[in-house]
N, C-alpha and C positions, 0 to 999 in steps of 0.2 A: 314813642316818641323821643328817642336819645340825643339828637344831633342837635347843636346849640344853633345853627342856620336855620333849622327845620322850623324851631320855636318863635325865635326872635328875628320877624320879618325885617321891619324896619323902625327906626325913631320916629316918633310923630311930631314934629315940630312945626308948631303954630305960634302965632304972635302971643296966644292965651298960657300956650304949654310954657314958653318961654317968660311970661310974666310970674307964672306961680311956682318956676323951678326952685327958688330962693326963697326961704322963710327966713328973714334976717332976725329974728328975734330970739330963736334957738338953732340957726345955724345947721336946718333940716334941707334936705334937697330929694327933691320930687322930679322922676322923670317918666315919659309918657312912649311906649312901644306899640306898633301895629304887632300881632304873634298871631298864632296860627290857631282857629276857632276850636279845635281839640284840645289844645293847649291846658292843663292846669294849671291852679297857682302857685303849687310846688314844684312844677317843672318850669315855669317861669322864674321865680326864687332861685333854682340852681343854675339855671342857665344865664342869668344876671350875674349872679356871684362868679360862674366860673370865666365866665365872657370879660368882666371887667376888675375883676378880684375887689370887691366892697362886698360890707355886710349889708342885706336887705333887710329892713324894719318890719314892711307891711306890701303886700300885693292887693290891688283892688282891679278887677276886670268888669269889661260891660261890653255888651255886642253891639254894635252901630248896625242898624236897620240901614239895606240897600234902599237907596232911593227908586221913586216910577218917574222914567224918562221917557219923551216921547220922539220920536224920527219920522215926522210926516203925520201919517194916518197910523202909524201902528206904537202901541205901547210897551214898553220892556222895563224890565228891574236891574238895578245895579246889584252885584253881592251883597251878601252881609260879609262883615271883617270883623274882628275881637280888638278891643285895645286895653292894653295892661296900665295903670298907674302904679308905678315903682316908688316905694317910699326909704330912702336910706337911713342907716342910723346917723345919729346926729355925730357932726365931723367929718363923714363918708360923703366923698363926690366921684362921679368920671370924668375923668380928664379930658375926653374925647370932646366932652359937650362945652368947656370952659371957652369963653371967647366966642360963642355962637351968635 
């Protein structure tokens, strides 16, 4: 996986991620992205640094398990997906997310 658009799928924007985006004490920004399930932390870090021209401090990942949903009598399962928490170095920020 070498293409940026194959690794970074979408930004994960919720109330909680917006609330935790900026730490006012030390000016550290944290962003959340949906990423490919097979992407590693180093691939995610490189993709973020190339795409947004920032310096990444750390990458934490987790796999969200798909929920079981029912439609009438048939139970189905949504697919699992991977989420990455990106912490930037102090003073760095992604301009596309300002004002969201």
